[in-house]
C-alpha positions in Angstrom: 1.5 -41.6 -16.9 0.1 -38.0 -18.3 -2.5 -38.6 -15.9 0.1 -39.7 -12.8 2.4 -36.9 -13.3 -0.2 -34.5 -13.5 -1.9 -35.7 -10.2 1.5 -35.7 -8.5 1.9 -32.4 -9.8 -0.9 -31.3 -8.4 -0.3 -32.5 -4.5 2.9 -31.0 -4.8 1.4 -27.8 -5.4 -1.3 -28.1 -2.6 1.3 -29.3 -0.1 3.6 -26.5 -0.8 4.0 -24.5 2.0 2.5 -21.0 1.9 4.8 -17.8 2.0 3.7 -15.6 4.7 3.1 -12.0 4.4 3.4 -9.5 7.2 1.1 -6.3 6.4 0.6 -3.4 8.7 -2.2 -1.4 8.6 -2.7 2.6 9.2 -5.8 2.5 11.5 -7.3 -0.1 14.5 -9.7 -0.7 14.1 -9.9 -0.4 10.2 -12.5 2.0 8.5 -14.4 1.5 4.8 -11.6 2.6 2.5 -9.3 0.3 4.1 -11.1 -3.3 4.2 -9.9 -4.3 0.9 -7.2 -6.7 2.7 -9.5 -7.7 5.5 -11.7 -9.0 2.7 -9.0 -10.3 0.7 -8.3 -12.5 3.7 -11.6 -13.2 4.6 -12.7 -14.7 1.4 -9.5 -16.3 0.7 -8.0 -14.6 -2.1 -4.5 -14.3 -0.2 -4.7 -18.2 0.1 -5.3 -18.8 -3.8 -2.3 -16.6 -4.0 -0.3 -19.4 -2.1 0.1 -16.9 0.9 -0.4 -16.9 4.8 -1.3 -13.0 5.2 -0.6 -11.9 8.7 -2.3 -8.2 9.4 -0.9 -5.8 11.9 -2.8 -2.9 12.9 -1.3 0.3 14.0 -2.7 3.8 15.4 -1.8 6.0 12.3 0.3 5.3 8.9 3.1 7.2 10.2 3.5 4.4 13.2 2.9 1.9 10.4 5.3 3.6 8.1 7.9 3.4 11.4 7.4 -0.2 11.7 8.0 -0.8 8.4 11.4 1.1 8.3 12.3 -0.9 12.0 11.3 -4.2 10.0 9.2 -6.8 10.8 6.7 -5.8 8.3 6.8 -6.7 4.7 4.1 -4.7 3.2 2.9 -1.2 5.0 -0.3 0.8 4.0 -0.2 4.3 4.8 -1.3 7.5 3.5 1.1 8.7 0.8 2.4 12.2 3.1 5.2 10.2 5.5 6.2 7.7 2.5 6.8 10.5 0.2 8.8 12.8 3.2 10.9 9.9 3.5 11.6 8.8 0.6 12.7 12.5 0.0 15.0 12.5 2.7 16.6 8.9 1.5 14.4 6.3 3.0 14.8 3.4 0.3 11.0 2.3 -0.1 8.8 2.4 -2.8 4.8 2.1 -3.2 3.3 -0.7 -5.1 -0.2 -0.4 -4.6 -2.9 1.8 -3.1 -5.7 0.6 -0.7 -7.8 3.9 -1.9 -6.2 6.2 -4.1 -8.4 9.0 -3.8 -9.5 11.0 -0.4 -12.1 9.5 1.6 -12.1 12.1 4.4 -14.0 15.3 5.7 -13.4 18.0 8.3 -16.4 17.0 10.8 -17.0 20.2 13.3 -19.1 20.9 15.9 -22.4 23.1 15.4 -20.5 26.6 16.2 -17.8 25.8 13.2 -19.8 27.2 10.3 -16.8 27.9 7.7 -13.0 27.2 8.0 -12.1 30.5 9.0 -13.9 30.2 12.3 -11.2 27.4 13.1 -9.0 30.2 14.6 -8.6 29.4 18.9 -10.2 26.4 18.0 -9.2 22.7 19.1 -8.4 20.6 16.5 -8.2 16.5 16.8 -5.0 14.5 15.8 -3.3 11.9 16.0 0.5 13.3 15.8 2.2 16.1 13.7 2.6 14.5 10.3 0.1 11.9 10.2 -2.6 11.8 7.9 -5.3 13.8 9.8 -2.5 16.3 10.7 -1.9 16.9 7.1 -5.5 17.2 6.4 -6.3 19.5 8.7 -3.5 21.8 8.2 -4.6 21.2 4.4 -7.7 23.4 5.6 -6.1 26.1 7.6 -4.2 27.0 4.6 -7.2 27.1 2.6 -8.2 29.5 5.0 -5.0 31.5 4.9 -4.2 29.9 8.5 -1.7 28.0 10.1 -1.0 25.7 12.9 -0.5 28.4 15.1 -3.6 29.6 14.9 -5.2 26.5 16.6 -5.0 24.1 19.3 -4.0 20.6 18.4 -5.6 17.6 20.8 -4.0 14.5 20.1 -6.6 11.6 19.7 -6.1 8.1 19.2 -7.9 6.4 16.0 -10.5 5.0 17.6 -11.2 8.3 20.2 -12.6 10.6 17.3 -16.3 10.4 17.8 -15.8 10.1 21.2 -13.8 13.2 21.4 -16.6 15.2 19.8 -19.5 13.8 21.7 -17.3 15.1 24.5 -16.9 18.5 23.1 -12.8 17.6 24.0 -12.3 18.9 20.1 -14.3 20.9 17.9 -13.0 19.2 14.8 -12.0 16.1 13.8 -10.8 14.6 10.2 -13.2 11.7 9.9 -13.6 8.9 6.9 -16.7 9.4 5.4 -18.3 6.0 7.3 -17.0 7.9 10.4 -18.8 10.9 9.7 -22.2 9.3 9.3 -21.5 7.0 12.4 -20.8 10.4 14.6 -24.3 11.9 13.4 -26.0 9.0 14.1 -24.9 10.0 18.1 -24.7 13.8 17.7 -27.1 15.2 15.0 -25.2 18.9 15.2 -21.8 17.4 13.6 -21.9 18.3 10.2 -18.8 17.9 7.7 -17.6 21.4 7.8 -14.9 20.4 4.6 -15.3 17.2 2.3 -11.5 16.9 1.4 -12.1 15.5 -1.6 -13.3 18.6 -2.9 -10.5 21.0 -1.9 -8.0 18.4 -3.2 -9.4 16.3 -6.1 -6.6 14.7 -7.4 -4.6 14.2 -4.0 -3.3 10.5 -3.9 -4.2 9.1 -0.3 -3.3 5.9 0.4 -0.3 3.4 0.2 1.1 -0.2 0.3 4.5 0.7 0.4 8.1 -2.4 0.5 11.5 -1.7 1.4 13.4 -1.8 -2.0 15.7 -4.7 -0.9 12.4 -6.9 -0.3 10.8 -5.4 -3.6 14.1 -6.4 -5.2 14.1 -10.2 -3.6 10.4 -11.1 -3.9 8.9 -9.2 -7.0 6.4 -12.2 -7.2 5.4 -12.4 -3.9 4.5 -8.9 -3.8 2.8 -9.5 -6.9 0.7 -12.2 -5.7 -0.3 -9.9 -2.9 -1.4 -7.2 -5.1 -3.5 -9.8 -7.0 -5.2 -10.6 -4.0 -6.0 -7.2 -3.1 -7.0 -6.2 -6.6 -9.5 -9.5 -6.5 -11.0 -7.9 -2.9 -11.5 -4.8 -4.5 -13.1 -5.9 -7.6 -15.1 -7.9 -5.7 -16.2 -4.9 -3.4 -17.8 -2.9 -6.4 -19.7 -5.9 -7.4 -21.2 -7.3 -3.9 -22.0 -4.4 -1.9 -24.5 -6.8 0.4 -21.3 -8.9 1.2 -18.9 -6.2 1.6 -21.3 -4.4 3.9 -21.6 -7.4 6.4 -17.6 -7.9 5.8 -16.9 -4.5 6.9 -19.3 -4.3 9.7 -17.5 -7.0 11.4 -14.1 -5.5 10.8 -15.1 -1.5 11.7 -17.7 -2.4 14.1 -19.9 0.2 12.5 -23.4 -1.2 11.7 -24.6 -1.5 8.0 -27.1 1.1 7.7 -24.3 3.5 8.6 -21.5 1.8 6.1 -24.7 1.7 3.4 -24.0 5.5 2.4 -20.7 5.4 2.7 -20.2 2.6 0.6 -22.3 4.2 -2.1 -19.8 7.1 -1.8 -17.2 5.5 -2.2 -18.5 2.9 -4.9 -19.9 6.1 -7.0 -16.2 7.4 -6.6 -14.3 4.6 -7.8 -12.2 5.0 -4.2 -10.5 1.5 -3.9 -8.3 0.8 -7.0 -8.8 -2.0 -9.2 -5.6 -1.8 -11.4 -2.7 -0.4 -10.5 -3.9 2.8 -8.3 -1.1 5.0 -8.8 -1.6 7.4 -11.4 1.4 9.4 -12.1 -0.3 12.9 -12.3 -2.0 12.2 -8.9 1.6 11.4 -7.2 3.1 14.5 -8.8 -0.1 16.9 -7.5 0.1 15.5 -4.0 4.2 16.2 -4.2 3.5 19.9 -4.9 0.4 19.9 -2.4 3.2 18.9 0.4 5.4 21.9 -0.7 2.4 24.3 -0.9 1.6 23.4 2.9 5.1 23.1 4.2 5.8 19.8 4.7 8.4 19.5 2.0 11.0 22.0 0.7 11.2 22.6 -3.1 14.7 21.3 -3.3 13.5 17.9 -1.5 10.6 16.9 -4.1 11.1 13.6 -5.1 9.6 12.7 -9.0 6.9 10.5 -9.1 9.3 7.6 -10.3 11.0 7.8 -7.2 8.2 7.0 -4.9 6.1 4.3 -6.9 7.3 0.5 -8.4 4.6 -0.4 -10.9 6.5 -4.0 -11.2 4.3 -6.0 -9.1 0.8 -4.2 -10.1 1.8 -4.9 -13.8 2.9 -8.5 -12.7 -0.5 -8.7 -11.3 -2.5 -6.8 -14.1 -0.9 -9.4 -16.3 -2.6 -12.2 -15.0 -5.8 -10.3 -14.0 -6.3 -8.3 -16.8 -7.1 -4.4 -16.7 -10.5 -2.8 -15.8 -10.9 0.0 -18.6 -14.6 0.0 -19.4 -14.7 3.6 -17.4 -12.0 6.5 -17.3 -12.4 6.8 -13.3 -10.9 3.1 -12.9 -7.3 3.4 -11.5 
């Protein structure tokens, strides 16, 4: 009788319909820092959590966030700046995890740009004002005592930065580290002018954000989604070759270009394996946005207004934390 009951329960569980979750991603095609969620889908981690995941890609995190606020997306991948800014202006959203909590980009430049002060009058590639690459560009300008009025901004699609550099349409671009390696294979004079993780080592970068109503209604579904992505990130650290194979499929970059980028990102432990939202990094980022003029002092939200650790904590209660290295976040 017990065996029969267990078998019936197992069949019922197997036949239970999966829950659908729509995730908006900030770059198309993805770069290496973003591939955790794609790997989670490829390896069946969302299936294990009873989730039918649908991935929708945008040109920038700002566009992805707009799509989430407008409706149609359950979870939005975006850099932290637009998330923090719209929260400061009353948007009812909260970040629940991160695809990469540390910065993963460099400002790549043409041969004639050797230091940040050389940027005056140059053509700088961005997506749009307020999007991640424009904010990172603004941070570099600020470090050199320059402002956006000292340069020319040239809009470029997320997949078009390398071509724009090759064609000399732009003098600089904010590139993810794998993009920077790819650019140098095409034009050796392209060089990393500023590694942003050195300028802002405690800056909180990539977020997964949802609206407060969905968070209130579906905390268990979101915790299972976070668990699936955590599993993928942990897999990525343990399985370089398979990670590169899957990353090459989704980014379109060859494994030999991705390999040194993977080594750098893995050494920095940029893919979070715990909650990925260190309060001190959130605070540093909020202060940085004030410093570079994207937030007013009286607009600053508190870290607890930006993040909700409920889904991540529930996922970690099941998976356990990684605690053997203080760099794990």
